[in-house]
Residue frames as qw, qx, qy, qz and C-alpha x, y, z in Angstrom:
[[0.065, -0.988, 0.126, -0.063, -14.99, 1.04, 13.47],
 [0.874, -0.061, 0.007, 0.482, -11.22, 1.12, 13.03],
 [0.395, -0.554, 0.101, 0.726, -8.22, 3.43, 13.17],
 [0.164, -0.115, 0.461, 0.865, -8.54, 6.25, 10.65],
 [0.020, 0.589, 0.762, 0.266, -12.30, 6.03, 10.15],
 [0.099, -0.217, 0.041, -0.970, -14.27, 9.28, 10.13],
 [0.229, -0.462, -0.845, 0.142, -17.10, 9.28, 12.66],
 [0.214, -0.399, -0.018, -0.891, -19.89, 11.50, 13.96],
 [0.326, -0.002, 0.696, -0.640, -22.39, 11.37, 16.80],
 [0.081, -0.254, -0.901, -0.341, -25.21, 8.94, 16.01],
 [0.214, -0.772, -0.595, -0.062, -27.70, 10.86, 18.19],
 [0.308, 0.254, -0.149, 0.905, -26.50, 14.49, 18.30],
 [0.166, -0.573, -0.616, 0.514, -27.97, 16.64, 21.08],
 [0.154, 0.840, 0.145, -0.499, -27.93, 19.83, 18.99],
 [0.642, 0.766, -0.003, 0.001, -26.84, 21.36, 15.67],
 [0.031, -0.820, 0.571, -0.017, -23.25, 21.80, 16.86],
 [0.584, -0.264, 0.767, -0.026, -22.88, 18.10, 17.68],
 [0.782, 0.478, 0.390, -0.095, -24.56, 17.22, 14.38],
 [0.491, 0.851, -0.187, 0.010, -21.87, 19.11, 12.46],
 [0.327, -0.720, 0.612, 0.015, -18.86, 17.71, 14.34],
 [0.916, 0.308, -0.258, -0.018, -16.66, 15.12, 12.66],
 [0.501, -0.685, 0.528, -0.001, -13.83, 13.12, 14.21],
 [0.681, 0.429, -0.591, -0.059, -11.15, 10.70, 13.08],
 [0.916, -0.399, -0.020, -0.046, -10.54, 7.54, 15.11],
 [0.161, 0.774, -0.577, 0.206, -7.08, 7.52, 16.71],
 [0.099, 0.265, -0.918, 0.278, -7.30, 4.57, 19.10],
 [0.723, -0.326, -0.449, -0.412, -9.76, 1.85, 20.04],
 [0.039, -0.346, 0.724, -0.595, -10.03, 1.25, 23.78],
 [0.081, 0.234, 0.939, -0.237, -12.48, -1.60, 24.18],
 [0.100, 0.721, 0.685, 0.029, -15.96, -0.04, 24.46],
 [0.054, -0.897, -0.051, 0.435, -14.44, 3.45, 24.16],
 [0.693, 0.456, 0.239, 0.505, -12.67, 5.21, 21.31],
 [0.302, -0.604, 0.045, 0.736, -10.14, 8.06, 21.23],
 [0.486, 0.689, 0.434, 0.317, -11.01, 10.52, 18.47],
 [0.308, -0.290, 0.061, 0.904, -9.47, 13.74, 17.15],
 [0.332, 0.752, 0.339, -0.457, -11.60, 16.63, 15.94],
 [0.515, 0.289, 0.503, 0.631, -11.60, 17.36, 12.21],
 [0.138, 0.737, 0.359, 0.556, -11.78, 20.86, 10.77],
 [0.474, -0.779, -0.248, 0.328, -10.43, 22.62, 13.83],
 [0.262, 0.925, -0.117, 0.249, -8.54, 25.90, 13.74],
 [0.568, -0.728, 0.383, 0.035, -6.01, 24.62, 16.28],
 [0.362, 0.633, -0.675, -0.118, -2.59, 23.40, 15.16],
 [0.059, 0.108, -0.975, 0.184, -3.00, 20.38, 17.45],
 [0.534, -0.306, -0.512, -0.599, -6.43, 18.81, 17.04],
 [0.487, -0.349, 0.513, -0.614, -8.34, 18.35, 20.31],
 [0.409, 0.027, -0.903, -0.127, -8.93, 14.73, 21.28],
 [0.619, -0.257, 0.252, -0.698, -11.82, 13.16, 23.14],
 [0.037, 0.039, -0.998, 0.037, -12.86, 9.74, 24.44],
 [0.640, -0.001, 0.002, -0.769, -16.40, 8.59, 23.68],
 [0.660, 0.030, 0.726, -0.191, -18.33, 5.37, 23.97],
 [0.132, -0.035, 0.811, 0.568, -18.39, 3.40, 20.72],
 [0.121, 0.573, 0.810, -0.017, -22.19, 3.40, 21.02],
 [0.038, 0.784, 0.219, -0.580, -22.29, 7.23, 20.77],
 [0.050, 0.602, -0.468, -0.645, -20.58, 7.32, 17.37],
 [0.824, 0.400, 0.398, -0.052, -21.25, 6.08, 13.86],
 [0.473, -0.223, 0.525, 0.671, -18.80, 5.63, 10.99],
 [0.476, 0.762, 0.177, -0.401, -19.44, 7.89, 8.01],
 [0.613, 0.698, -0.365, -0.055, -16.28, 7.12, 6.01],
 [0.940, -0.246, 0.088, 0.218, -13.77, 4.31, 6.26],
 [0.410, -0.676, 0.379, 0.481, -10.03, 4.86, 6.27],
 [0.500, 0.067, 0.682, 0.529, -9.90, 3.47, 2.71],
 [0.094, 0.149, -0.241, -0.954, -12.14, 6.35, 1.55],
 [0.193, -0.368, -0.845, -0.336, -15.32, 4.30, 1.20],
 [0.326, -0.223, 0.153, -0.906, -18.36, 6.39, 2.18],
 [0.097, 0.183, 0.933, -0.294, -20.73, 4.53, 4.47],
 [0.356, 0.597, 0.588, -0.414, -24.28, 4.33, 3.13],
 [0.279, 0.714, -0.200, -0.610, -23.17, 5.66, -0.26]]
């Protein structure tokens, strides 16, 4: 996981979490600061999650993970 990667929850609790996508903004050891993608707000909300809660689905270079 690195700056700019697109991530999602690896074990979503519900359909809403399963549909959420984030972009990595900062690595903080075992935590990561992410910004929400696809939001209607002009300033994307940011959140801090454990690295273990997230999985990379696309790298910053555009490579799709698992594809």
